[in-house]
C-alpha positions in Angstrom: 53.0 -147.9 43.2 52.6 -149.0 39.6 56.1 -148.6 38.4 58.0 -151.7 37.4 61.6 -152.3 38.1 64.1 -152.3 35.2 63.9 -156.0 34.9 60.1 -156.0 34.5 59.7 -153.4 31.8 58.7 -154.7 28.3 60.6 -153.7 25.1 57.4 -153.1 23.1 56.4 -150.4 25.5 59.6 -148.5 24.9 60.9 -149.5 28.3 64.4 -150.5 28.8 65.1 -154.1 28.2 66.5 -156.3 30.9 69.9 -158.1 30.6 70.0 -160.9 28.0 66.8 -159.7 26.3 68.5 -157.4 23.8 70.4 -160.2 22.1 67.3 -162.3 21.7 65.3 -159.4 20.2 68.1 -158.7 17.7 68.2 -162.4 16.7 64.4 -162.4 16.2 64.5 -159.3 14.0 67.4 -160.8 11.9 65.5 -164.1 11.5 62.3 -162.1 10.5 64.3 -160.1 8.0 65.9 -163.2 6.5 62.5 -164.9 6.3 61.0 -161.8 4.6 63.9 -161.6 2.1 63.5 -165.3 1.3 59.7 -164.9 0.8 60.3 -161.8 -1.4 62.9 -163.8 -3.5 60.4 -166.7 -3.9 57.7 -164.3 -4.9 60.0 -162.6 -7.5 61.0 -166.0 -8.9 57.3 -167.0 -9.2 56.5 -163.8 -10.9 59.4 -164.2 -13.4 58.4 -167.8 -14.2 54.8 -166.7 -14.6 55.8 -163.8 -16.9 58.0 -166.2 -19.0 55.1 -168.7 -19.2 52.7 -166.0 -20.4 55.2 -164.8 -23.0 55.6 -168.4 -24.3 51.8 -168.7 -24.4 51.5 -165.5 -26.3 54.1 -166.5 -28.9 52.5 -169.9 -29.3 49.1 -168.4 -29.9 50.6 -165.9 -32.4 52.2 -168.7 -34.3 48.9 -170.7 -34.2 47.1 -167.7 -35.6 49.7 -167.3 -38.4 49.5 -171.0 -39.2 45.7 -171.0 -39.3 45.7 -168.1 -41.8 48.5 -169.6 -43.8 46.9 -173.1 -44.1 43.2 -171.9 -44.2 42.8 -173.3 -47.7 44.0 -176.8 -46.8 40.6 -178.4 -46.4 39.3 -176.9 -49.6 42.5 -177.9 -51.5 42.1 -181.5 -50.3 38.5 -181.6 -51.5 39.4 -180.1 -54.9 42.5 -182.2 -55.8 40.4 -185.2 -56.8 38.3 -183.0 -59.1 41.6 -181.8 -60.8 42.7 -185.4 -61.1 39.5 -186.4 -62.8 39.8 -183.4 -65.2 43.3 -184.6 -66.1 42.1 -188.2 -66.7 39.3 -187.0 -68.9 41.7 -184.9 -71.0 44.2 -187.8 -71.3 41.6 -190.4 -72.3 39.7 -188.3 -74.8 39.8 -189.6 -78.4 42.2 -188.0 -80.8 40.8 -185.9 -83.7 37.2 -185.1 -84.6 34.7 -182.8 -83.0 36.0 -183.7 -79.5 39.2 -181.6 -80.0 37.4 -178.5 -78.9 36.2 -180.2 -75.8 39.8 -181.5 -75.0 41.2 -178.0 -75.6 38.6 -176.6 -73.2 39.5 -179.2 -70.6 43.2 -178.4 -71.0 42.5 -174.7 -70.5 40.4 -175.4 -67.4 43.2 -177.6 -66.0 45.8 -174.8 -66.6 43.5 -172.3 -64.8 43.0 -174.7 -62.0 46.8 -175.2 -61.6 47.3 -171.4 -61.7 44.6 -170.9 -59.0 46.2 -173.5 -56.8 49.6 -171.9 -57.2 48.1 -168.5 -56.2 47.0 -169.9 -52.9 50.4 -171.6 -52.2 49.7 -175.1 -53.5 52.6 -176.5 -55.6 53.1 -179.9 -57.1 55.6 -182.4 -55.6 58.6 -183.0 -58.0 57.8 -185.8 -60.4 59.3 -187.8 -63.1 63.1 -187.7 -63.2 63.5 -186.4 -59.7 65.2 -188.4 -56.9 62.8 -190.6 -55.0 62.0 -189.0 -51.6 59.9 -191.1 -49.3 58.8 -187.9 -47.5 56.8 -186.8 -50.6 56.6 -189.8 -52.8 54.7 -193.0 -52.2 56.2 -195.9 -54.3 53.7 -198.3 -55.6 56.0 -200.1 -58.0 59.6 -200.4 -58.9 61.8 -201.4 -61.9 65.4 -201.6 -62.8 66.8 -198.7 -64.7 70.0 -197.0 -65.9 70.1 -194.7 -62.9 72.7 -194.0 -60.2 70.1 -193.8 -57.3 66.4 -194.4 -56.8 64.6 -192.1 -59.3 61.0 -191.4 -60.0 60.3 -193.1 -63.3 56.6 -192.4 -63.6 54.0 -190.4 -61.7 50.7 -192.2 -61.4 49.0 -189.5 -59.2 50.6 -186.1 -58.6 51.3 -185.0 -55.1 50.9 -181.5 -53.7 52.2 -179.2 -51.0 50.6 -176.3 -49.3 53.5 -174.0 -48.6 55.8 -176.4 -46.6 53.1 -178.9 -45.6 52.5 -182.0 -47.6 48.8 -182.2 -48.7 49.1 -185.5 -50.6 52.1 -187.6 -51.5 52.7 -188.4 -55.2 52.0 -192.0 -56.2 55.1 -193.1 -58.2 57.0 -195.9 -59.9 60.6 -195.9 -58.9 63.6 -196.9 -61.1 66.3 -198.7 -59.0 70.0 -198.8 -60.1 70.9 -202.1 -61.8 74.2 -202.6 -59.9 72.3 -202.7 -56.6 70.5 -205.9 -57.8 73.8 -207.5 -58.8 75.3 -206.8 -55.4 72.6 -208.7 -53.6 
């Protein structure tokens, strides 16, 4: 006959399990459930990290896009600032009186329009003469003693400019140092 005894029947066939096999099967199922829960937890954690990384990437790209639009005129401004400097020099060194007055007035008007156009696109001059010396925006190329309480810009040799909050070019300045600082040395 083909029938097995109770001890020979297999649990996968729905047959009764022999003594001692029931405990082993339950332990195997518990181990499998624990392993599956652990794998699921790891998968969820990986998914959450990936979602957070993607969100950070998206924010970074959005900020880069905003910055590229905001600072799109930076290269053009850097190229045009020397032209403005030369126009200012020409107006400053023009002879006084005579037929050249109309030319100087024309240059002065062009310089004003140039400054207004720069301001419209977010370019502003760095604080100049009389302002406190700030090494972040001023480049000192000379110094002198003066009746000042702290380092102060005494002359601007070349104006500096900012594009919104970014420095395009530092101002070249002379700095007045307090007299008492020299006496203390």
